[in-house]
mmCIF file of the N, C-alpha and C atoms, coordinates in Angstrom:
data_MODEL
# 
_entry.id   MODEL 
# 
loop_
_atom_site.group_PDB 
_atom_site.id 
_atom_site.type_symbol 
_atom_site.label_atom_id 
_atom_site.label_alt_id 
_atom_site.label_comp_id 
_atom_site.label_asym_id 
_atom_site.label_entity_id 
_atom_site.label_seq_id 
_atom_site.pdbx_PDB_ins_code 
_atom_site.Cartn_x 
_atom_site.Cartn_y 
_atom_site.Cartn_z 
_atom_site.occupancy 
_atom_site.B_iso_or_equiv 
_atom_site.pdbx_formal_charge 
_atom_site.auth_seq_id 
_atom_site.auth_comp_id 
_atom_site.auth_asym_id 
_atom_site.auth_atom_id 
_atom_site.pdbx_PDB_model_num 
ATOM 1   N N  . UNK A 1 1  ? -13.842 -14.797 -12.224 1.00 0.00 ? 1  UNK A N  1 
ATOM 2   C CA . UNK A 1 1  ? -12.464 -15.246 -12.224 1.00 0.00 ? 1  UNK A CA 1 
ATOM 3   C C  . UNK A 1 1  ? -11.733 -14.576 -11.059 1.00 0.00 ? 1  UNK A C  1 
ATOM 4   N N  . UNK A 1 2  ? -11.048 -15.362 -10.262 1.00 0.00 ? 2  UNK A N  1 
ATOM 5   C CA . UNK A 1 2  ? -10.320 -14.853 -9.105  1.00 0.00 ? 2  UNK A CA 1 
ATOM 6   C C  . UNK A 1 2  ? -8.867  -14.616 -9.491  1.00 0.00 ? 2  UNK A C  1 
ATOM 7   N N  . UNK A 1 3  ? -8.397  -13.422 -9.238  1.00 0.00 ? 3  UNK A N  1 
ATOM 8   C CA . UNK A 1 3  ? -7.010  -13.095 -9.538  1.00 0.00 ? 3  UNK A CA 1 
ATOM 9   C C  . UNK A 1 3  ? -6.192  -13.200 -8.270  1.00 0.00 ? 3  UNK A C  1 
ATOM 10  N N  . UNK A 1 4  ? -4.975  -13.666 -8.415  1.00 0.00 ? 4  UNK A N  1 
ATOM 11  C CA . UNK A 1 4  ? -4.069  -13.683 -7.281  1.00 0.00 ? 4  UNK A CA 1 
ATOM 12  C C  . UNK A 1 4  ? -2.863  -12.857 -7.641  1.00 0.00 ? 4  UNK A C  1 
ATOM 13  N N  . UNK A 1 5  ? -2.429  -12.013 -6.815  1.00 0.00 ? 5  UNK A N  1 
ATOM 14  C CA . UNK A 1 5  ? -3.037  -11.582 -5.554  1.00 0.00 ? 5  UNK A CA 1 
ATOM 15  C C  . UNK A 1 5  ? -4.246  -10.691 -5.812  1.00 0.00 ? 5  UNK A C  1 
ATOM 16  N N  . UNK A 1 6  ? -5.127  -10.637 -4.848  1.00 0.00 ? 6  UNK A N  1 
ATOM 17  C CA . UNK A 1 6  ? -6.356  -9.846  -4.977  1.00 0.00 ? 6  UNK A CA 1 
ATOM 18  C C  . UNK A 1 6  ? -6.030  -8.360  -5.055  1.00 0.00 ? 6  UNK A C  1 
ATOM 19  N N  . UNK A 1 7  ? -6.831  -7.650  -5.819  1.00 0.00 ? 7  UNK A N  1 
ATOM 20  C CA . UNK A 1 7  ? -6.602  -6.214  -6.002  1.00 0.00 ? 7  UNK A CA 1 
ATOM 21  C C  . UNK A 1 7  ? -6.661  -5.461  -4.677  1.00 0.00 ? 7  UNK A C  1 
ATOM 22  N N  . UNK A 1 8  ? -7.554  -5.868  -3.766  1.00 0.00 ? 8  UNK A N  1 
ATOM 23  C CA . UNK A 1 8  ? -7.640  -5.143  -2.497  1.00 0.00 ? 8  UNK A CA 1 
ATOM 24  C C  . UNK A 1 8  ? -6.380  -5.317  -1.652  1.00 0.00 ? 8  UNK A C  1 
ATOM 25  N N  . UNK A 1 9  ? -5.680  -6.431  -1.826  1.00 0.00 ? 9  UNK A N  1 
ATOM 26  C CA . UNK A 1 9  ? -4.413  -6.613  -1.124  1.00 0.00 ? 9  UNK A CA 1 
ATOM 27  C C  . UNK A 1 9  ? -3.344  -5.691  -1.718  1.00 0.00 ? 9  UNK A C  1 
ATOM 28  N N  . UNK A 1 10 ? -3.314  -5.600  -3.037  1.00 0.00 ? 10 UNK A N  1 
ATOM 29  C CA . UNK A 1 10 ? -2.338  -4.733  -3.703  1.00 0.00 ? 10 UNK A CA 1 
ATOM 30  C C  . UNK A 1 10 ? -2.591  -3.266  -3.371  1.00 0.00 ? 10 UNK A C  1 
ATOM 31  N N  . UNK A 1 11 ? -3.862  -2.880  -3.368  1.00 0.00 ? 11 UNK A N  1 
ATOM 32  C CA . UNK A 1 11 ? -4.170  -1.475  -3.098  1.00 0.00 ? 11 UNK A CA 1 
ATOM 33  C C  . UNK A 1 11 ? -4.029  -1.124  -1.620  1.00 0.00 ? 11 UNK A C  1 
ATOM 34  N N  . UNK A 1 12 ? -3.823  -2.105  -0.769  1.00 0.00 ? 12 UNK A N  1 
ATOM 35  C CA . UNK A 1 12 ? -3.532  -1.772  0.626   1.00 0.00 ? 12 UNK A CA 1 
ATOM 36  C C  . UNK A 1 12 ? -2.113  -1.222  0.759   1.00 0.00 ? 12 UNK A C  1 
ATOM 37  N N  . UNK A 1 13 ? -1.219  -1.575  -0.173  1.00 0.00 ? 13 UNK A N  1 
ATOM 38  C CA . UNK A 1 13 ? 0.147   -1.055  -0.177  1.00 0.00 ? 13 UNK A CA 1 
ATOM 39  C C  . UNK A 1 13 ? 0.284   0.178   -1.057  1.00 0.00 ? 13 UNK A C  1 
ATOM 40  N N  . UNK A 1 14 ? -0.433  0.191   -2.170  1.00 0.00 ? 14 UNK A N  1 
ATOM 41  C CA . UNK A 1 14 ? -0.423  1.331   -3.087  1.00 0.00 ? 14 UNK A CA 1 
ATOM 42  C C  . UNK A 1 14 ? -1.882  1.662   -3.371  1.00 0.00 ? 14 UNK A C  1 
ATOM 43  N N  . UNK A 1 15 ? -2.439  2.663   -2.696  1.00 0.00 ? 15 UNK A N  1 
ATOM 44  C CA . UNK A 1 15 ? -3.886  2.893   -2.723  1.00 0.00 ? 15 UNK A CA 1 
ATOM 45  C C  . UNK A 1 15 ? -4.470  3.342   -4.061  1.00 0.00 ? 15 UNK A C  1 
ATOM 46  N N  . UNK A 1 16 ? -3.690  3.909   -4.917  1.00 0.00 ? 16 UNK A N  1 
ATOM 47  C CA . UNK A 1 16 ? -4.174  4.407   -6.193  1.00 0.00 ? 16 UNK A CA 1 
ATOM 48  C C  . UNK A 1 16 ? -3.860  3.379   -7.278  1.00 0.00 ? 16 UNK A C  1 
ATOM 49  N N  . UNK A 1 17 ? -4.874  2.907   -7.998  1.00 0.00 ? 17 UNK A N  1 
ATOM 50  C CA . UNK A 1 17 ? -4.669  1.875   -9.031  1.00 0.00 ? 17 UNK A CA 1 
ATOM 51  C C  . UNK A 1 17 ? -3.741  2.341   -10.147 1.00 0.00 ? 17 UNK A C  1 
ATOM 52  N N  . UNK A 1 18 ? -3.838  3.595   -10.502 1.00 0.00 ? 18 UNK A N  1 
ATOM 53  C CA . UNK A 1 18 ? -2.987  4.125   -11.574 1.00 0.00 ? 18 UNK A CA 1 
ATOM 54  C C  . UNK A 1 18 ? -1.529  4.172   -11.126 1.00 0.00 ? 18 UNK A C  1 
ATOM 55  N N  . UNK A 1 19 ? -1.306  4.548   -9.885  1.00 0.00 ? 19 UNK A N  1 
ATOM 56  C CA . UNK A 1 19 ? 0.052   4.537   -9.356  1.00 0.00 ? 19 UNK A CA 1 
ATOM 57  C C  . UNK A 1 19 ? 0.562   3.096   -9.258  1.00 0.00 ? 19 UNK A C  1 
ATOM 58  N N  . UNK A 1 20 ? -0.323  2.184   -8.896  1.00 0.00 ? 20 UNK A N  1 
ATOM 59  C CA . UNK A 1 20 ? 0.046   0.768   -8.825  1.00 0.00 ? 20 UNK A CA 1 
ATOM 60  C C  . UNK A 1 20 ? 0.561   0.274   -10.172 1.00 0.00 ? 20 UNK A C  1 
ATOM 61  N N  . UNK A 1 21 ? -0.145  0.619   -11.233 1.00 0.00 ? 21 UNK A N  1 
ATOM 62  C CA . UNK A 1 21 ? 0.283   0.222   -12.581 1.00 0.00 ? 21 UNK A CA 1 
ATOM 63  C C  . UNK A 1 21 ? 1.656   0.797   -12.897 1.00 0.00 ? 21 UNK A C  1 
ATOM 64  N N  . UNK A 1 22 ? 1.883   2.061   -12.559 1.00 0.00 ? 22 UNK A N  1 
ATOM 65  C CA . UNK A 1 22 ? 3.176   2.691   -12.836 1.00 0.00 ? 22 UNK A CA 1 
ATOM 66  C C  . UNK A 1 22 ? 4.292   2.062   -12.022 1.00 0.00 ? 22 UNK A C  1 
ATOM 67  N N  . UNK A 1 23 ? 4.051   1.812   -10.747 1.00 0.00 ? 23 UNK A N  1 
ATOM 68  C CA . UNK A 1 23 ? 5.068   1.217   -9.882  1.00 0.00 ? 23 UNK A CA 1 
ATOM 69  C C  . UNK A 1 23 ? 5.425   -0.184  -10.370 1.00 0.00 ? 23 UNK A C  1 
ATOM 70  N N  . UNK A 1 24 ? 4.412   -0.988  -10.690 1.00 0.00 ? 24 UNK A N  1 
ATOM 71  C CA . UNK A 1 24 ? 4.659   -2.349  -11.161 1.00 0.00 ? 24 UNK A CA 1 
ATOM 72  C C  . UNK A 1 24 ? 5.393   -2.326  -12.498 1.00 0.00 ? 24 UNK A C  1 
ATOM 73  N N  . UNK A 1 25 ? 4.996   -1.442  -13.392 1.00 0.00 ? 25 UNK A N  1 
ATOM 74  C CA . UNK A 1 25 ? 5.659   -1.369  -14.703 1.00 0.00 ? 25 UNK A CA 1 
ATOM 75  C C  . UNK A 1 25 ? 7.122   -0.963  -14.572 1.00 0.00 ? 25 UNK A C  1 
ATOM 76  N N  . UNK A 1 26 ? 7.406   0.021   -13.730 1.00 0.00 ? 26 UNK A N  1 
ATOM 77  C CA . UNK A 1 26 ? 8.797   0.458   -13.536 1.00 0.00 ? 26 UNK A CA 1 
ATOM 78  C C  . UNK A 1 26 ? 9.638   -0.649  -12.918 1.00 0.00 ? 26 UNK A C  1 
ATOM 79  N N  . UNK A 1 27 ? 9.085   -1.325  -11.915 1.00 0.00 ? 27 UNK A N  1 
ATOM 80  C CA . UNK A 1 27 ? 9.832   -2.401  -11.263 1.00 0.00 ? 27 UNK A CA 1 
ATOM 81  C C  . UNK A 1 27 ? 10.052  -3.570  -12.226 1.00 0.00 ? 27 UNK A C  1 
ATOM 82  N N  . UNK A 1 28 ? 9.037   -3.871  -13.043 1.00 0.00 ? 28 UNK A N  1 
ATOM 83  C CA . UNK A 1 28 ? 9.174   -4.955  -14.019 1.00 0.00 ? 28 UNK A CA 1 
ATOM 84  C C  . UNK A 1 28 ? 10.286  -4.633  -15.020 1.00 0.00 ? 28 UNK A C  1 
ATOM 85  N N  . UNK A 1 29 ? 10.375  -3.381  -15.441 1.00 0.00 ? 29 UNK A N  1 
ATOM 86  C CA . UNK A 1 29 ? 11.460  -2.981  -16.342 1.00 0.00 ? 29 UNK A CA 1 
ATOM 87  C C  . UNK A 1 29 ? 12.813  -3.134  -15.674 1.00 0.00 ? 29 UNK A C  1 
ATOM 88  N N  . UNK A 1 30 ? 12.901  -2.768  -14.386 1.00 0.00 ? 30 UNK A N  1 
ATOM 89  C CA . UNK A 1 30 ? 14.158  -2.930  -13.653 1.00 0.00 ? 30 UNK A CA 1 
ATOM 90  C C  . UNK A 1 30 ? 14.552  -4.409  -13.580 1.00 0.00 ? 30 UNK A C  1 
ATOM 91  N N  . UNK A 1 31 ? 13.596  -5.263  -13.275 1.00 0.00 ? 31 UNK A N  1 
ATOM 92  C CA . UNK A 1 31 ? 13.864  -6.701  -13.176 1.00 0.00 ? 31 UNK A CA 1 
ATOM 93  C C  . UNK A 1 31 ? 14.348  -7.235  -14.515 1.00 0.00 ? 31 UNK A C  1 
ATOM 94  N N  . UNK A 1 32 ? 13.669  -6.862  -15.597 1.00 0.00 ? 32 UNK A N  1 
ATOM 95  C CA . UNK A 1 32 ? 14.040  -7.336  -16.931 1.00 0.00 ? 32 UNK A CA 1 
ATOM 96  C C  . UNK A 1 32 ? 15.431  -6.843  -17.338 1.00 0.00 ? 32 UNK A C  1 
ATOM 97  N N  . UNK A 1 33 ? 15.717  -5.565  -17.059 1.00 0.00 ? 33 UNK A N  1 
ATOM 98  C CA . UNK A 1 33 ? 17.028  -5.004  -17.409 1.00 0.00 ? 33 UNK A CA 1 
ATOM 99  C C  . UNK A 1 33 ? 18.144  -5.674  -16.610 1.00 0.00 ? 33 UNK A C  1 
ATOM 100 N N  . UNK A 1 34 ? 17.909  -5.898  -15.312 1.00 0.00 ? 34 UNK A N  1 
ATOM 101 C CA . UNK A 1 34 ? 18.911  -6.555  -14.474 1.00 0.00 ? 34 UNK A CA 1 
ATOM 102 C C  . UNK A 1 34 ? 19.176  -7.982  -14.952 1.00 0.00 ? 34 UNK A C  1 
ATOM 103 N N  . UNK A 1 35 ? 18.122  -8.688  -15.315 1.00 0.00 ? 35 UNK A N  1 
ATOM 104 C CA . UNK A 1 35 ? 18.273  -10.064 -15.797 1.00 0.00 ? 35 UNK A CA 1 
ATOM 105 C C  . UNK A 1 35 ? 19.031  -10.094 -17.121 1.00 0.00 ? 35 UNK A C  1 
ATOM 106 N N  . UNK A 1 36 ? 18.762  -9.131  -17.980 1.00 0.00 ? 36 UNK A N  1 
ATOM 107 C CA . UNK A 1 36 ? 19.450  -9.073  -19.269 1.00 0.00 ? 36 UNK A CA 1 
ATOM 108 C C  . UNK A 1 36 ? 20.936  -8.770  -19.085 1.00 0.00 ? 36 UNK A C  1 
ATOM 109 N N  . UNK A 1 37 ? 21.250  -7.845  -18.168 1.00 0.00 ? 37 UNK A N  1 
ATOM 110 C CA . UNK A 1 37 ? 22.645  -7.477  -17.925 1.00 0.00 ? 37 UNK A CA 1 
ATOM 111 C C  . UNK A 1 37 ? 23.447  -8.637  -17.349 1.00 0.00 ? 37 UNK A C  1 
ATOM 112 N N  . UNK A 1 38 ? 22.819  -9.403  -16.453 1.00 0.00 ? 38 UNK A N  1 
ATOM 113 C CA . UNK A 1 38 ? 23.534  -10.505 -15.797 1.00 0.00 ? 38 UNK A CA 1 
ATOM 114 C C  . UNK A 1 38 ? 23.417  -11.816 -16.554 1.00 0.00 ? 38 UNK A C  1 
ATOM 115 N N  . UNK A 1 39 ? 22.551  -11.862 -17.565 1.00 0.00 ? 39 UNK A N  1 
ATOM 116 C CA . UNK A 1 39 ? 22.359  -13.097 -18.322 1.00 0.00 ? 39 UNK A CA 1 
ATOM 117 C C  . UNK A 1 39 ? 21.517  -14.119 -17.585 1.00 0.00 ? 39 UNK A C  1 
ATOM 118 N N  . UNK A 1 40 ? 20.795  -13.665 -16.568 1.00 0.00 ? 40 UNK A N  1 
ATOM 119 C CA . UNK A 1 40 ? 19.962  -14.555 -15.756 1.00 0.00 ? 40 UNK A CA 1 
ATOM 120 C C  . UNK A 1 40 ? 18.697  -14.938 -16.523 1.00 0.00 ? 40 UNK A C  1 
ATOM 121 N N  . UNK A 1 41 ? 18.311  -16.211 -16.427 1.00 0.00 ? 41 UNK A N  1 
ATOM 122 C CA . UNK A 1 41 ? 17.071  -16.685 -17.032 1.00 0.00 ? 41 UNK A CA 1 
ATOM 123 C C  . UNK A 1 41 ? 15.949  -16.558 -16.005 1.00 0.00 ? 41 UNK A C  1 
ATOM 124 N N  . UNK A 1 42 ? 14.890  -15.843 -16.356 1.00 0.00 ? 42 UNK A N  1 
ATOM 125 C CA . UNK A 1 42 ? 13.774  -15.647 -15.439 1.00 0.00 ? 42 UNK A CA 1 
ATOM 126 C C  . UNK A 1 42 ? 12.755  -16.775 -15.617 1.00 0.00 ? 42 UNK A C  1 
ATOM 127 N N  . UNK A 1 43 ? 12.311  -17.342 -14.521 1.00 0.00 ? 43 UNK A N  1 
ATOM 128 C CA . UNK A 1 43 ? 11.305  -18.401 -14.591 1.00 0.00 ? 43 UNK A CA 1 
ATOM 129 C C  . UNK A 1 43 ? 9.894   -17.838 -14.606 1.00 0.00 ? 43 UNK A C  1 
ATOM 130 N N  . UNK A 1 44 ? 9.742   -16.589 -14.173 1.00 0.00 ? 44 UNK A N  1 
ATOM 131 C CA . UNK A 1 44 ? 8.455   -15.895 -14.207 1.00 0.00 ? 44 UNK A CA 1 
ATOM 132 C C  . UNK A 1 44 ? 8.615   -14.614 -15.006 1.00 0.00 ? 44 UNK A C  1 
ATOM 133 N N  . UNK A 1 45 ? 7.494   -14.091 -15.453 1.00 0.00 ? 45 UNK A N  1 
ATOM 134 C CA . UNK A 1 45 ? 7.529   -12.820 -16.167 1.00 0.00 ? 45 UNK A CA 1 
ATOM 135 C C  . UNK A 1 45 ? 7.854   -11.702 -15.178 1.00 0.00 ? 45 UNK A C  1 
ATOM 136 N N  . UNK A 1 46 ? 8.574   -10.678 -15.629 1.00 0.00 ? 46 UNK A N  1 
ATOM 137 C CA . UNK A 1 46 ? 8.938   -9.567  -14.738 1.00 0.00 ? 46 UNK A CA 1 
ATOM 138 C C  . UNK A 1 46 ? 7.732   -8.886  -14.094 1.00 0.00 ? 46 UNK A C  1 
ATOM 139 N N  . UNK A 1 47 ? 6.621   -8.776  -14.820 1.00 0.00 ? 47 UNK A N  1 
ATOM 140 C CA . UNK A 1 47 ? 5.433   -8.143  -14.259 1.00 0.00 ? 47 UNK A CA 1 
ATOM 141 C C  . UNK A 1 47 ? 4.887   -8.978  -13.100 1.00 0.00 ? 47 UNK A C  1 
ATOM 142 N N  . UNK A 1 48 ? 4.872   -10.291 -13.261 1.00 0.00 ? 48 UNK A N  1 
ATOM 143 C CA . UNK A 1 48 ? 4.415   -11.178 -12.190 1.00 0.00 ? 48 UNK A CA 1 
ATOM 144 C C  . UNK A 1 48 ? 5.296   -11.038 -10.971 1.00 0.00 ? 48 UNK A C  1 
ATOM 145 N N  . UNK A 1 49 ? 6.588   -10.958 -11.183 1.00 0.00 ? 49 UNK A N  1 
ATOM 146 C CA . UNK A 1 49 ? 7.525   -10.805 -10.070 1.00 0.00 ? 49 UNK A CA 1 
ATOM 147 C C  . UNK A 1 49 ? 7.299   -9.474  -9.351  1.00 0.00 ? 49 UNK A C  1 
ATOM 148 N N  . UNK A 1 50 ? 7.068   -8.413  -10.101 1.00 0.00 ? 50 UNK A N  1 
ATOM 149 C CA . UNK A 1 50 ? 6.835   -7.097  -9.506  1.00 0.00 ? 50 UNK A CA 1 
ATOM 150 C C  . UNK A 1 50 ? 5.522   -7.070  -8.724  1.00 0.00 ? 50 UNK A C  1 
ATOM 151 N N  . UNK A 1 51 ? 4.478   -7.676  -9.259  1.00 0.00 ? 51 UNK A N  1 
ATOM 152 C CA . UNK A 1 51 ? 3.196   -7.736  -8.555  1.00 0.00 ? 51 UNK A CA 1 
ATOM 153 C C  . UNK A 1 51 ? 3.346   -8.509  -7.256  1.00 0.00 ? 51 UNK A C  1 
ATOM 154 N N  . UNK A 1 52 ? 4.089   -9.605  -7.299  1.00 0.00 ? 52 UNK A N  1 
ATOM 155 C CA . UNK A 1 52 ? 4.297   -10.394 -6.084  1.00 0.00 ? 52 UNK A CA 1 
ATOM 156 C C  . UNK A 1 52 ? 5.076   -9.601  -5.034  1.00 0.00 ? 52 UNK A C  1 
ATOM 157 N N  . UNK A 1 53 ? 6.011   -8.771  -5.457  1.00 0.00 ? 53 UNK A N  1 
ATOM 158 C CA . UNK A 1 53 ? 6.741   -7.924  -4.518  1.00 0.00 ? 53 UNK A CA 1 
ATOM 159 C C  . UNK A 1 53 ? 5.803   -6.946  -3.818  1.00 0.00 ? 53 UNK A C  1 
ATOM 160 N N  . UNK A 1 54 ? 4.855   -6.395  -4.556  1.00 0.00 ? 54 UNK A N  1 
ATOM 161 C CA . UNK A 1 54 ? 3.872   -5.495  -3.943  1.00 0.00 ? 54 UNK A CA 1 
ATOM 162 C C  . UNK A 1 54 ? 3.002   -6.281  -2.964  1.00 0.00 ? 54 UNK A C  1 
ATOM 163 N N  . UNK A 1 55 ? 2.529   -7.452  -3.371  1.00 0.00 ? 55 UNK A N  1 
ATOM 164 C CA . UNK A 1 55 ? 1.642   -8.256  -2.526  1.00 0.00 ? 55 UNK A CA 1 
ATOM 165 C C  . UNK A 1 55 ? 2.326   -8.699  -1.236  1.00 0.00 ? 55 UNK A C  1 
ATOM 166 N N  . UNK A 1 56 ? 3.639   -8.893  -1.288  1.00 0.00 ? 56 UNK A N  1 
ATOM 167 C CA . UNK A 1 56 ? 4.391   -9.314  -0.106  1.00 0.00 ? 56 UNK A CA 1 
ATOM 168 C C  . UNK A 1 56 ? 4.805   -8.124  0.761   1.00 0.00 ? 56 UNK A C  1 
ATOM 169 N N  . UNK A 1 57 ? 4.489   -6.911  0.318   1.00 0.00 ? 57 UNK A N  1 
ATOM 170 C CA . UNK A 1 57 ? 4.828   -5.722  1.083   1.00 0.00 ? 57 UNK A CA 1 
ATOM 171 C C  . UNK A 1 57 ? 6.265   -5.272  0.914   1.00 0.00 ? 57 UNK A C  1 
ATOM 172 N N  . UNK A 1 58 ? 6.985   -5.867  -0.029  1.00 0.00 ? 58 UNK A N  1 
ATOM 173 C CA . UNK A 1 58 ? 8.382   -5.501  -0.270  1.00 0.00 ? 58 UNK A CA 1 
ATOM 174 C C  . UNK A 1 58 ? 8.510   -4.235  -1.108  1.00 0.00 ? 58 UNK A C  1 
ATOM 175 N N  . UNK A 1 59 ? 7.435   -3.850  -1.782  1.00 0.00 ? 59 UNK A N  1 
ATOM 176 C CA . UNK A 1 59 ? 7.494   -2.731  -2.717  1.00 0.00 ? 59 UNK A CA 1 
ATOM 177 C C  . UNK A 1 59 ? 6.250   -1.874  -2.541  1.00 0.00 ? 59 UNK A C  1 
ATOM 178 N N  . UNK A 1 60 ? 6.461   -0.589  -2.417  1.00 0.00 ? 60 UNK A N  1 
ATOM 179 C CA . UNK A 1 60 ? 5.357   0.360   -2.448  1.00 0.00 ? 60 UNK A CA 1 
ATOM 180 C C  . UNK A 1 60 ? 5.832   1.600   -3.190  1.00 0.00 ? 60 UNK A C  1 
ATOM 181 N N  . UNK A 1 61 ? 4.971   2.573   -3.303  1.00 0.00 ? 61 UNK A N  1 
ATOM 182 C CA . UNK A 1 61 ? 5.296   3.745   -4.113  1.00 0.00 ? 61 UNK A CA 1 
ATOM 183 C C  . UNK A 1 61 ? 6.479   4.530   -3.567  1.00 0.00 ? 61 UNK A C  1 
ATOM 184 N N  . UNK A 1 62 ? 6.735   4.454   -2.263  1.00 0.00 ? 62 UNK A N  1 
ATOM 185 C CA . UNK A 1 62 ? 7.844   5.219   -1.690  1.00 0.00 ? 62 UNK A CA 1 
ATOM 186 C C  . UNK A 1 62 ? 9.200   4.670   -2.098  1.00 0.00 ? 62 UNK A C  1 
ATOM 187 N N  . UNK A 1 63 ? 9.266   3.421   -2.569  1.00 0.00 ? 63 UNK A N  1 
ATOM 188 C CA . UNK A 1 63 ? 10.528  2.822   -2.978  1.00 0.00 ? 63 UNK A CA 1 
ATOM 189 C C  . UNK A 1 63 ? 10.932  3.191   -4.406  1.00 0.00 ? 63 UNK A C  1 
ATOM 190 N N  . UNK A 1 64 ? 10.033  3.784   -5.142  1.00 0.00 ? 64 UNK A N  1 
ATOM 191 C CA . UNK A 1 64 ? 10.312  4.047   -6.548  1.00 0.00 ? 64 UNK A CA 1 
ATOM 192 C C  . UNK A 1 64 ? 10.828  5.460   -6.747  1.00 0.00 ? 64 UNK A C  1 
ATOM 193 N N  . UNK A 1 65 ? 11.788  5.594   -7.628  1.00 0.00 ? 65 UNK A N  1 
ATOM 194 C CA . UNK A 1 65 ? 12.278  6.905   -8.026  1.00 0.00 ? 65 UNK A CA 1 
ATOM 195 C C  . UNK A 1 65 ? 11.322  7.418   -9.096  1.00 0.00 ? 65 UNK A C  1 
ATOM 196 N N  . UNK A 1 66 ? 10.554  8.422   -8.779  1.00 0.00 ? 66 UNK A N  1 
ATOM 197 C CA . UNK A 1 66 ? 9.511   8.894   -9.686  1.00 0.00 ? 66 UNK A CA 1 
ATOM 198 C C  . UNK A 1 66 ? 9.957   10.058  -10.568 1.00 0.00 ? 66 UNK A C  1 
ATOM 199 N N  . UNK A 1 67 ? 11.253  10.340  -10.603 1.00 0.00 ? 67 UNK A N  1 
ATOM 200 C CA . UNK A 1 67 ? 11.743  11.406  -11.471 1.00 0.00 ? 67 UNK A CA 1 
ATOM 201 C C  . UNK A 1 67 ? 11.780  10.913  -12.906 1.00 0.00 ? 67 UNK A C  1 
ATOM 202 N N  . UNK A 1 68 ? 11.613  11.823  -13.820 1.00 0.00 ? 68 UNK A N  1 
ATOM 203 C CA . UNK A 1 68 ? 11.647  11.499  -15.238 1.00 0.00 ? 68 UNK A CA 1 
ATOM 204 C C  . UNK A 1 68 ? 13.072  11.647  -15.739 1.00 0.00 ? 68 UNK A C  1 
ATOM 205 N N  . UNK A 1 69 ? 13.556  10.606  -16.380 1.00 0.00 ? 69 UNK A N  1 
ATOM 206 C CA . UNK A 1 69 ? 14.898  10.651  -16.944 1.00 0.00 ? 69 UNK A CA 1 
ATOM 207 C C  . UNK A 1 69 ? 14.799  11.027  -18.412 1.00 0.00 ? 69 UNK A C  1 
ATOM 208 N N  . UNK A 1 70 ? 15.640  11.959  -18.829 1.00 0.00 ? 70 UNK A N  1 
ATOM 209 C CA . UNK A 1 70 ? 15.636  12.384  -20.218 1.00 0.00 ? 70 UNK A CA 1 
ATOM 210 C C  . UNK A 1 70 ? 16.725  11.643  -20.972 1.00 0.00 ? 70 UNK A C  1 
ATOM 211 N N  . UNK A 1 71 ? 16.359  11.114  -22.151 1.00 0.00 ? 71 UNK A N  1 
ATOM 212 C CA . UNK A 1 71 ? 17.357  10.465  -23.014 1.00 0.00 ? 71 UNK A CA 1 
ATOM 213 C C  . UNK A 1 71 ? 18.120  11.554  -23.755 1.00 0.00 ? 71 UNK A C  1 
ATOM 214 N N  . UNK A 1 72 ? 19.427  11.387  -23.794 1.00 0.00 ? 72 UNK A N  1 
ATOM 215 C CA . UNK A 1 72 ? 20.245  12.394  -24.481 1.00 0.00 ? 72 UNK A CA 1 
ATOM 216 C C  . UNK A 1 72 ? 21.000  11.779  -25.594 1.00 0.00 ? 72 UNK A C  1 
# 
């Protein structure tokens, strides 16, 4: 089964697969939260949108805030 985008394309922007999962998950949460706040209807799943951003070179690990936020 061929996946699009190919993993080797994604790992060219984020070389570590585990970091890739974290970056995509964080970005997908941001997309979902932004859509919920604005009431926007998403035509694609947030994870798909985040993966496509990585594949297009719009997103890499340097764009993500990797600090841990504590809930109070």
